[in-house]
Backbone and ligand atoms as CSV (ligand in chain L), in Angstrom:
chain,resi,resn,atom,element,x,y,z
A,1,MET,N,N,121.402,107.210,14.193
A,1,MET,CA,C,120.925,106.302,15.259
A,1,MET,C,C,121.794,104.728,14.734
A,2,ALA,N,N,122.399,104.379,15.863
A,2,ALA,CA,C,123.038,103.242,15.680
A,2,ALA,C,C,123.176,102.331,17.156
A,3,ILE,N,N,122.861,101.132,17.050
A,3,ILE,CA,C,123.135,100.410,18.312
A,3,ILE,C,C,124.768,99.834,18.403
A,4,LEU,N,N,125.561,100.049,19.350
A,4,LEU,CA,C,126.736,99.955,19.252
A,4,LEU,C,C,127.283,98.658,20.128
A,5,GLU,N,N,128.243,97.890,20.121
A,5,GLU,CA,C,128.521,96.706,20.647
A,5,GLU,C,C,128.877,97.235,22.027
A,6,VAL,N,N,128.497,96.528,23.136
A,6,VAL,CA,C,129.019,97.065,24.545
A,6,VAL,C,C,130.119,96.223,24.920
A,7,LYS,N,N,131.341,96.976,25.202
A,7,LYS,CA,C,132.481,95.994,25.452
A,7,LYS,C,C,132.131,95.453,27.127
A,8,LYS,N,N,132.735,94.151,27.107
A,8,LYS,CA,C,132.256,93.381,28.327
A,8,LYS,C,C,133.824,93.493,29.383
A,9,ALA,N,N,133.236,93.191,30.526
A,9,ALA,CA,C,134.560,93.094,31.626
A,9,ALA,C,C,135.466,92.145,31.338
A,10,GLY,N,N,136.808,92.529,31.282
A,10,GLY,CA,C,137.931,91.577,30.773
A,10,GLY,C,C,138.639,92.256,29.617
A,11,ASP,N,N,137.782,93.301,28.784
A,11,ASP,CA,C,138.259,94.002,27.732
A,11,ASP,C,C,138.948,95.196,28.298
A,12,PRO,N,N,140.398,95.064,27.718
A,12,PRO,CA,C,141.197,96.204,28.627
A,12,PRO,C,C,140.788,97.781,28.305
A,13,VAL,N,N,139.849,97.813,27.267
A,13,VAL,CA,C,139.616,99.147,26.903
A,13,VAL,C,C,138.891,99.866,28.165
A,14,LEU,N,N,138.021,98.966,28.953
A,14,LEU,CA,C,137.322,99.274,30.198
A,14,LEU,C,C,138.204,99.706,31.437
A,15,LYS,N,N,139.629,99.576,31.385
A,15,LYS,CA,C,140.470,99.734,32.261
A,15,LYS,C,C,141.337,101.122,32.106
A,16,LYS,N,N,141.101,101.581,30.944
A,16,LYS,CA,C,141.786,102.751,30.534
A,16,LYS,C,C,141.282,104.047,31.253
A,17,VAL,N,N,142.080,105.013,31.562
A,17,VAL,CA,C,141.751,106.407,31.734
A,17,VAL,C,C,141.200,107.185,30.697
A,18,CYS,N,N,139.960,107.991,30.451
A,18,CYS,CA,C,139.659,108.572,29.274
A,18,CYS,C,C,140.221,109.979,29.292
A,19,GLU,N,N,140.169,110.358,28.133
A,19,GLU,CA,C,140.700,111.759,27.760
A,19,GLU,C,C,139.452,112.791,27.803
A,20,ASP,N,N,139.753,114.078,28.105
A,20,ASP,CA,C,138.718,114.938,28.004
A,20,ASP,C,C,138.248,115.175,26.511
A,21,VAL,N,N,137.029,115.589,26.573
A,21,VAL,CA,C,136.593,115.967,25.151
A,21,VAL,C,C,137.042,117.442,24.889
A,22,LYS,N,N,137.776,117.776,23.753
A,22,LYS,CA,C,138.178,119.121,23.579
A,22,LYS,C,C,137.395,119.952,22.723
A,23,LYS,N,N,136.653,119.129,21.678
A,23,LYS,CA,C,135.840,119.776,20.892
A,23,LYS,C,C,134.672,118.966,20.744
A,24,ILE,N,N,133.318,119.893,20.767
A,24,ILE,CA,C,132.200,118.956,20.775
A,24,ILE,C,C,131.803,119.279,19.368
A,25,ASP,N,N,132.178,118.248,18.543
A,25,ASP,CA,C,131.768,118.227,16.894
A,25,ASP,C,C,130.770,117.145,16.595
A,26,LYS,N,N,130.321,117.163,15.409
A,26,LYS,CA,C,129.535,116.337,14.889
A,26,LYS,C,C,129.740,114.756,15.451
A,27,ARG,N,N,130.970,114.494,15.233
A,27,ARG,CA,C,131.246,112.995,15.703
A,27,ARG,C,C,130.953,112.719,17.252
A,28,VAL,N,N,131.276,113.759,18.130
A,28,VAL,CA,C,130.824,113.554,19.695
A,28,VAL,C,C,129.500,113.432,19.578
A,29,LYS,N,N,128.424,114.247,19.193
A,29,LYS,CA,C,127.208,114.371,19.217
A,29,LYS,C,C,126.341,113.087,18.623
A,30,LYS,N,N,127.160,112.457,17.622
A,30,LYS,CA,C,126.511,111.221,17.014
A,30,LYS,C,C,126.820,110.164,18.084
A,31,LEU,N,N,127.796,110.145,18.643
A,31,LEU,CA,C,128.351,109.154,19.540
A,31,LEU,C,C,127.470,109.147,20.921
A,32,LEU,N,N,127.090,110.305,21.400
A,32,LEU,CA,C,126.199,110.617,22.344
A,32,LEU,C,C,124.938,109.878,21.951
A,33,ASP,N,N,124.454,110.176,20.662
A,33,ASP,CA,C,123.111,109.722,20.308
A,33,ASP,C,C,123.132,108.104,20.146
A,34,ASP,N,N,124.139,107.672,19.766
A,34,ASP,CA,C,124.319,106.212,19.458
A,34,ASP,C,C,124.613,105.566,21.131
A,35,MET,N,N,125.084,106.235,21.832
A,35,MET,CA,C,125.234,105.536,23.236
A,35,MET,C,C,124.015,105.666,23.767
A,36,ALA,N,N,123.088,106.591,23.506
A,36,ALA,CA,C,121.727,106.505,24.213
A,36,ALA,C,C,121.002,105.395,23.471
A,37,ASP,N,N,121.276,105.434,22.280
A,37,ASP,CA,C,120.255,104.314,21.657
A,37,ASP,C,C,120.561,102.837,22.190
A,38,THR,N,N,121.811,102.661,22.550
A,38,THR,CA,C,122.477,101.501,22.959
A,38,THR,C,C,122.030,101.214,24.409
A,39,MET,N,N,122.028,102.340,25.215
A,39,MET,CA,C,121.737,102.176,26.692
A,39,MET,C,C,120.174,101.755,26.640
A,40,TYR,N,N,119.420,102.574,25.744
A,40,TYR,CA,C,117.871,102.139,25.880
A,40,TYR,C,C,117.686,100.815,25.344
A,41,LYS,N,N,118.334,100.232,24.266
A,41,LYS,CA,C,118.032,99.050,23.580
A,41,LYS,C,C,118.318,98.192,24.758
A,42,ASN,N,N,119.227,98.386,25.732
A,42,ASN,CA,C,119.757,97.256,26.686
A,42,ASN,C,C,119.012,97.564,28.032
A,43,GLU,N,N,118.199,98.412,28.043
A,43,GLU,CA,C,117.470,98.774,29.283
A,43,GLU,C,C,118.370,99.207,30.392
A,44,GLY,N,N,119.436,99.914,30.028
A,44,GLY,CA,C,120.302,100.429,30.995
A,44,GLY,C,C,119.825,101.849,31.341
A,45,VAL,N,N,120.319,102.516,32.626
A,45,VAL,CA,C,120.180,103.733,32.943
A,45,VAL,C,C,121.430,104.554,32.700
A,46,GLY,N,N,122.393,104.039,32.421
A,46,GLY,CA,C,123.522,105.000,32.088
A,46,GLY,C,C,124.698,104.257,31.266
A,47,ILE,N,N,125.372,105.011,30.404
A,47,ILE,CA,C,126.618,104.393,29.685
A,47,ILE,C,C,127.501,105.259,29.545
A,48,ALA,N,N,128.841,104.789,29.642
A,48,ALA,CA,C,129.944,105.794,29.315
A,48,ALA,C,C,130.714,105.287,28.021
A,49,ALA,N,N,131.429,106.379,27.510
A,49,ALA,CA,C,131.906,106.049,26.131
A,49,ALA,C,C,132.910,104.895,26.153
A,50,PRO,N,N,133.763,104.801,27.122
A,50,PRO,CA,C,134.580,103.440,27.036
A,50,PRO,C,C,133.808,102.187,26.875
A,51,GLN,N,N,132.545,102.148,27.264
A,51,GLN,CA,C,131.874,100.845,27.286
A,51,GLN,C,C,131.490,100.698,25.747
A,52,VAL,N,N,131.639,101.637,24.765
A,52,VAL,CA,C,131.426,101.469,23.424
A,52,VAL,C,C,132.761,101.635,22.667
A,53,GLY,N,N,133.810,101.462,23.593
A,53,GLY,CA,C,135.391,101.599,23.057
A,53,GLY,C,C,135.878,102.919,22.613
A,54,VAL,N,N,135.178,103.879,22.994
A,54,VAL,CA,C,135.693,105.369,22.723
A,54,VAL,C,C,136.341,105.767,24.228
A,55,LEU,N,N,137.526,106.270,23.853
A,55,LEU,CA,C,138.203,106.495,25.435
A,55,LEU,C,C,138.036,107.826,25.657
A,56,ILE,N,N,136.845,108.656,25.696
A,56,ILE,CA,C,136.764,110.049,25.819
A,56,ILE,C,C,135.795,110.223,27.007
A,57,ARG,N,N,135.739,111.424,27.717
A,57,ARG,CA,C,134.919,111.570,28.835
A,57,ARG,C,C,133.646,112.044,28.628
A,58,ALA,N,N,132.724,111.198,28.200
A,58,ALA,CA,C,131.237,111.278,27.632
A,58,ALA,C,C,130.562,110.241,28.153
A,59,VAL,N,N,129.147,110.737,28.835
A,59,VAL,CA,C,128.442,109.743,29.588
A,59,VAL,C,C,126.835,110.150,29.286
A,60,VAL,N,N,126.212,109.070,29.061
A,60,VAL,CA,C,124.639,109.471,29.119
A,60,VAL,C,C,123.920,108.806,29.957
A,61,VAL,N,N,123.090,109.437,30.867
A,61,VAL,CA,C,122.284,108.791,31.866
A,61,VAL,C,C,120.927,109.036,31.683
A,62,ASP,N,N,119.980,108.312,32.016
A,62,ASP,CA,C,118.519,108.424,31.876
A,62,ASP,C,C,118.018,107.550,33.112
A,63,VAL,N,N,117.634,108.112,34.144
A,63,VAL,CA,C,117.081,107.364,35.428
A,63,VAL,C,C,115.685,107.595,35.417
A,64,ASP,N,N,115.191,108.767,35.020
A,64,ASP,CA,C,113.636,108.851,35.321
A,64,ASP,C,C,113.047,109.847,34.016
A,65,LYS,N,N,113.122,108.997,32.803
A,65,LYS,CA,C,112.754,109.399,31.648
A,65,LYS,C,C,113.157,110.710,31.316
A,66,LYS,N,N,114.396,111.244,31.822
A,66,LYS,CA,C,115.163,112.636,31.360
A,66,LYS,C,C,116.471,112.028,30.990
A,67,ARG,N,N,116.849,112.435,29.777
A,67,ARG,CA,C,118.120,112.043,29.359
A,67,ARG,C,C,119.444,113.410,29.601
A,68,TYR,N,N,120.337,112.881,30.102
A,68,TYR,CA,C,121.417,113.813,30.235
A,68,TYR,C,C,122.471,113.330,29.610
A,69,ASP,N,N,122.989,114.162,28.707
A,69,ASP,CA,C,124.226,113.897,28.129
A,69,ASP,C,C,125.451,115.019,28.933
A,70,LEU,N,N,126.368,113.985,29.373
A,70,LEU,CA,C,127.617,114.693,30.317
A,70,LEU,C,C,128.726,114.807,29.604
A,71,ILE,N,N,129.270,115.749,29.388
A,71,ILE,CA,C,130.712,115.624,28.636
A,71,ILE,C,C,131.606,116.458,29.636
A,72,ASN,N,N,132.689,115.747,29.885
A,72,ASN,CA,C,133.804,116.196,31.024
A,72,ASN,C,C,133.196,116.223,32.199
A,73,PRO,N,N,132.331,115.256,32.720
A,73,PRO,CA,C,131.569,115.502,34.048
A,73,PRO,C,C,132.743,115.354,35.182
A,74,VAL,N,N,132.641,116.256,36.180
A,74,VAL,CA,C,133.291,116.253,37.255
A,74,VAL,C,C,132.640,116.370,38.298
A,75,ILE,N,N,132.680,115.492,39.416
A,75,ILE,CA,C,131.918,115.402,40.569
A,75,ILE,C,C,132.592,116.630,41.578
A,76,ILE,N,N,131.952,117.668,41.842
A,76,ILE,CA,C,132.678,118.684,42.589
A,76,ILE,C,C,131.957,118.801,44.209
A,77,HIS,N,N,130.958,117.776,44.510
A,77,HIS,CA,C,130.754,117.865,45.688
A,77,HIS,C,C,129.942,116.564,46.031
A,78,ARG,N,N,130.199,116.084,47.181
A,78,ARG,CA,C,129.716,114.671,47.548
A,78,ARG,C,C,129.024,114.836,49.114
A,79,GLU,N,N,127.987,114.236,49.308
A,79,GLU,CA,C,127.330,114.311,50.656
A,79,GLU,C,C,126.867,112.924,50.980
A,80,GLY,N,N,126.867,112.667,52.262
A,80,GLY,CA,C,126.313,111.375,52.572
A,80,GLY,C,C,126.872,109.968,52.188
A,81,SER,N,N,126.123,108.990,52.527
A,81,SER,CA,C,126.619,107.937,51.808
A,81,SER,C,C,125.519,106.795,51.943
A,82,ALA,N,N,125.507,106.029,50.884
A,82,ALA,CA,C,124.426,104.865,50.659
A,82,ALA,C,C,124.826,103.584,49.897
A,83,VAL,N,N,124.208,102.429,50.491
A,83,VAL,CA,C,124.759,101.152,49.796
A,83,VAL,C,C,123.592,100.547,49.093
A,84,GLU,N,N,123.668,100.491,47.926
A,84,GLU,CA,C,122.784,99.882,46.970
A,84,GLU,C,C,123.340,98.817,45.949
A,85,SER,N,N,122.392,97.861,45.480
A,85,SER,CA,C,122.632,97.058,44.749
A,85,SER,C,C,123.086,97.842,43.197
A,86,GLU,N,N,123.918,97.443,42.322
A,86,GLU,CA,C,124.009,97.954,41.116
A,86,GLU,C,C,124.409,96.834,40.099
A,87,GLY,N,N,124.216,97.180,38.924
A,87,GLY,CA,C,124.582,96.206,37.640
A,87,GLY,C,C,125.412,97.077,36.630
A,88,CYS,N,N,125.620,96.487,35.600
A,88,CYS,CA,C,126.364,97.239,34.455
A,88,CYS,C,C,126.190,96.670,33.413
A,89,LEU,N,N,126.137,97.296,32.249
A,89,LEU,CA,C,126.019,96.747,30.876
A,89,LEU,C,C,127.108,95.886,30.292
A,90,SER,N,N,128.353,96.277,31.040
A,90,SER,CA,C,129.500,95.632,30.604
A,90,SER,C,C,129.677,94.284,31.600
A,91,CYS,N,N,129.058,94.092,32.533
A,91,CYS,CA,C,128.978,92.883,33.410
A,91,CYS,C,C,127.697,92.207,33.540
A,92,PRO,N,N,127.252,91.684,32.350
A,92,PRO,CA,C,125.875,90.910,32.091
A,92,PRO,C,C,125.840,90.250,33.515
A,93,ASP,N,N,124.342,90.458,34.084
A,93,ASP,CA,C,124.034,89.321,34.827
A,93,ASP,C,C,124.660,89.476,36.429
A,94,LEU,N,N,125.683,90.368,36.578
A,94,LEU,CA,C,126.281,90.571,37.817
A,94,LEU,C,C,125.705,91.775,38.580
A,95,PHE,N,N,125.595,91.432,39.956
A,95,PHE,CA,C,124.868,92.532,40.646
A,95,PHE,C,C,125.964,92.478,42.098
A,96,GLY,N,N,126.059,93.863,42.545
A,96,GLY,CA,C,126.862,93.685,43.957
A,96,GLY,C,C,126.343,95.231,44.558
A,97,GLU,N,N,126.865,95.087,45.882
A,97,GLU,CA,C,126.284,96.257,46.718
A,97,GLU,C,C,127.519,97.321,46.697
A,98,VAL,N,N,127.195,98.483,46.367
A,98,VAL,CA,C,128.344,99.651,46.299
A,98,VAL,C,C,127.984,100.751,47.220
A,99,GLU,N,N,128.859,101.175,47.845
A,99,GLU,CA,C,128.728,102.439,48.812
A,99,GLU,C,C,129.198,103.709,47.937
A,100,ARG,N,N,128.227,104.310,47.806
A,100,ARG,CA,C,128.343,105.657,47.066
A,100,ARG,C,C,127.817,106.954,47.865
A,101,ALA,N,N,128.292,108.147,47.504
A,101,ALA,CA,C,127.749,109.326,48.067
A,101,ALA,C,C,126.335,109.307,47.805
A,102,GLU,N,N,125.386,109.807,48.693
A,102,GLU,CA,C,123.973,110.002,48.664
A,102,GLU,C,C,123.498,111.033,47.545
A,103,LYS,N,N,124.380,112.077,47.904
A,103,LYS,CA,C,123.895,113.453,46.892
A,103,LYS,C,C,125.421,113.721,46.425
A,104,ILE,N,N,125.240,114.413,45.201
A,104,ILE,CA,C,126.623,114.853,44.638
A,104,ILE,C,C,125.648,116.079,43.943
A,105,ARG,N,N,127.010,116.916,43.297
A,105,ARG,CA,C,126.749,118.069,42.505
A,105,ARG,C,C,128.028,117.644,41.256
A,106,VAL,N,N,127.394,117.701,40.073
A,106,VAL,CA,C,128.439,117.408,39.101
A,106,VAL,C,C,128.173,118.790,38.067
A,107,ARG,N,N,129.786,119.009,37.668
A,107,ARG,CA,C,129.660,119.876,36.746
A,107,ARG,C,C,130.096,119.414,35.474
A,108,TYR,N,N,129.470,119.834,34.340
A,108,TYR,CA,C,129.753,119.152,32.954
A,108,TYR,C,C,129.425,120.141,31.997
A,109,THR,N,N,129.776,119.479,30.678
A,109,THR,CA,C,129.604,120.491,29.647
A,109,THR,C,C,128.507,119.947,28.856
A,110,THR,N,N,127.347,120.594,28.157
A,110,THR,CA,C,126.540,120.148,27.537
A,110,THR,C,C,126.928,119.782,25.889
A,111,ARG,N,N,126.047,119.088,25.330
A,111,ARG,CA,C,126.262,118.926,23.868
A,111,ARG,C,C,126.288,120.301,23.392
A,112,TYR,N,N,125.750,121.243,23.728
A,112,TYR,CA,C,125.699,122.680,23.254
A,112,TYR,C,C,126.808,123.522,23.711
A,113,ASN,N,N,127.668,122.784,24.228
A,113,ASN,CA,C,128.948,123.743,24.700
A,113,ASN,C,C,128.848,124.564,25.875
A,114,LYS,N,N,127.925,124.153,26.792
A,114,LYS,CA,C,127.548,125.255,27.763
A,114,LYS,C,C,128.216,124.451,29.180
A,115,VAL,N,N,128.535,125.123,30.132
A,115,VAL,CA,C,129.074,124.403,31.485
A,115,VAL,C,C,127.831,124.492,32.294
A,116,LYS,N,N,127.540,123.291,32.958
A,116,LYS,CA,C,126.198,123.313,33.626
A,116,LYS,C,C,126.648,122.537,34.938
A,117,GLU,N,N,125.840,122.878,35.878
A,117,GLU,CA,C,126.022,122.012,37.331
A,117,GLU,C,C,124.490,121.543,37.631
A,118,LEU,N,N,124.399,120.106,38.010
A,118,LEU,CA,C,123.384,119.190,38.233
A,118,LEU,C,C,123.684,118.764,39.626
A,119,ASP,N,N,122.529,119.057,40.508
A,119,ASP,CA,C,122.544,118.513,41.961
A,119,ASP,C,C,121.556,117.238,41.607
A,120,ALA,N,N,122.150,115.999,42.318
A,120,ALA,CA,C,121.546,114.810,42.154
A,120,ALA,C,C,121.531,114.049,43.259
A,121,GLU,N,N,120.344,113.124,43.579
A,121,GLU,CA,C,120.517,112.286,44.551
A,121,GLU,C,C,119.976,110.936,44.267
A,122,GLY,N,N,119.949,109.906,45.152
A,122,GLY,CA,C,119.341,108.862,45.081
A,122,GLY,C,C,119.906,108.184,43.700
A,123,LEU,N,N,119.016,107.564,42.841
A,123,LEU,CA,C,119.507,106.618,41.736
A,123,LEU,C,C,120.181,107.499,40.708
A,124,LEU,N,N,119.813,108.705,40.546
A,124,LEU,CA,C,120.650,109.500,39.633
A,124,LEU,C,C,122.091,109.772,39.922
A,125,ALA,N,N,122.133,110.314,41.344
A,125,ALA,CA,C,123.465,110.527,41.962
A,125,ALA,C,C,124.383,109.146,41.682
A,126,ARG,N,N,123.864,107.935,42.176
A,126,ARG,CA,C,124.447,106.847,41.932
A,126,ARG,C,C,124.805,106.502,40.644
A,127,CYS,N,N,123.997,106.537,39.775
A,127,CYS,CA,C,124.173,106.282,38.103
A,127,CYS,C,C,125.474,107.369,37.723
A,128,ILE,N,N,125.245,108.367,38.035
A,128,ILE,CA,C,126.447,109.447,37.615
A,128,ILE,C,C,127.702,108.726,38.328
A,129,GLN,N,N,127.793,108.643,39.401
A,129,GLN,CA,C,129.180,108.219,39.920
A,129,GLN,C,C,129.512,106.936,39.549
A,130,HIS,N,N,128.672,105.955,39.140
A,130,HIS,CA,C,129.067,104.797,38.373
A,130,HIS,C,C,129.671,105.161,36.971
A,131,GLU,N,N,129.166,105.979,36.273
A,131,GLU,CA,C,129.619,106.315,35.103
A,131,GLU,C,C,130.743,106.983,35.036
A,132,VAL,N,N,130.798,107.944,35.910
A,132,VAL,CA,C,132.294,108.746,35.997
A,132,VAL,C,C,133.330,107.802,36.408
A,133,ASP,N,N,133.063,106.730,37.077
A,133,ASP,CA,C,134.014,105.806,37.393
A,133,ASP,C,C,134.538,105.081,36.196
A,134,HIS,N,N,133.768,104.732,35.270
A,134,HIS,CA,C,134.065,104.010,33.982
A,134,HIS,C,C,135.146,104.854,33.362
A,135,LEU,N,N,135.069,106.450,33.594
A,135,LEU,CA,C,135.834,107.351,32.689
A,135,LEU,C,C,137.127,107.137,33.170
A,136,GLU,N,N,137.326,106.823,34.657
A,136,GLU,CA,C,138.593,106.415,35.346
A,136,GLU,C,C,139.136,105.085,35.127
A,137,GLY,N,N,138.581,104.323,34.253
A,137,GLY,CA,C,138.829,102.803,34.114
A,137,GLY,C,C,138.388,101.765,35.339
A,138,ARG,N,N,137.526,102.433,36.208
A,138,ARG,CA,C,136.858,101.648,37.193
A,138,ARG,C,C,135.295,100.967,37.098
A,139,LEU,N,N,135.409,99.836,37.378
A,139,LEU,CA,C,134.324,99.018,37.234
A,139,LEU,C,C,133.559,98.875,38.488
A,140,PHE,N,N,132.165,98.681,38.587
A,140,PHE,CA,C,131.707,98.641,39.704
A,140,PHE,C,C,132.033,97.236,40.626
A,141,ILE,N,N,132.388,96.280,39.751
A,141,ILE,CA,C,132.875,94.907,40.446
A,141,ILE,C,C,134.128,95.098,40.955
A,142,ASP,N,N,134.804,96.026,40.624
A,142,ASP,CA,C,136.160,96.175,41.379
A,142,ASP,C,C,136.026,96.873,42.808
A,143,ILE,N,N,134.671,97.439,43.168
A,143,ILE,CA,C,134.723,98.155,44.483
A,143,ILE,C,C,133.184,97.313,45.292
A,144,ALA,N,N,132.553,96.595,44.529
A,144,ALA,CA,C,131.300,96.007,45.012
A,144,ALA,C,C,131.477,94.823,45.997
A,145,LYS,N,N,130.569,94.881,47.039
A,145,LYS,CA,C,130.496,93.630,47.875
A,145,LYS,C,C,129.368,92.768,47.701
A,146,ASN,N,N,129.601,91.687,48.034
A,146,ASN,CA,C,128.611,90.716,47.921
A,146,ASN,C,C,128.139,90.504,46.483
A,147,ILE,N,N,129.032,90.471,45.531
A,147,ILE,CA,C,128.541,90.130,44.160
A,147,ILE,C,C,127.971,89.007,43.944
A,148,THR,N,N,126.910,88.845,43.191
A,148,THR,CA,C,125.967,87.651,42.964
A,148,THR,C,C,125.650,87.714,41.327
A,149,LYS,N,N,125.660,86.357,40.784
A,149,LYS,CA,C,124.997,86.223,39.571
A,149,LYS,C,C,123.631,86.090,39.370
A,150,GLY,N,N,122.960,87.091,38.824
A,150,GLY,CA,C,121.499,87.351,38.917
A,150,GLY,C,C,121.013,88.115,39.909
A,151,ARG,N,N,120.119,88.853,40.112
A,151,ARG,CA,C,119.826,89.678,41.121
A,151,ARG,C,C,118.964,88.845,42.003
A,152,LYS,N,N,119.347,89.281,43.363
A,152,LYS,CA,C,118.811,88.464,44.507
A,152,LYS,C,C,117.404,88.464,44.724
A,153,GLU,N,N,116.675,87.395,45.028
A,153,GLU,CA,C,115.338,87.491,45.123
A,153,GLU,C,C,115.127,87.916,46.631
A,154,LYS,N,N,114.047,88.943,46.639
A,154,LYS,CA,C,113.807,89.636,47.849
A,154,LYS,C,C,112.673,88.822,48.670
L,1,NI,NI,NI,128.598,100.337,34.020
């Protein structure tokens, strides 16, 4: 268990394309646990390995008190579209509207080396798409509209 430093926008590590995880060993599992600790500590709903400076395709999301560790995630189906406000642990205090698929299916490997598929919609689908973007070196501020400092009052 460890809280890791979250890299901030402007750090070149966030612009790199990540490599596949080839072997799910102790180091990968510890990284996933440390990423989860770091995400919960910062009250995030998702985190990708490059955000803690590790350029491998590993993501942790927890939108609704259910944690998913997604290794080598690939979005294999997208449906519909929705525009919602997003933020990112790497872009403190910035929010912006991003168009994403409303529903997705993602194929991934679990930490126990099983290949699974997950159907997601709403916030979970959005979060997975956001994190998979990180693995491609893409930040939400690269694609968002109406970026504001601080969340807009409604
Ligand atoms: Ni992010």
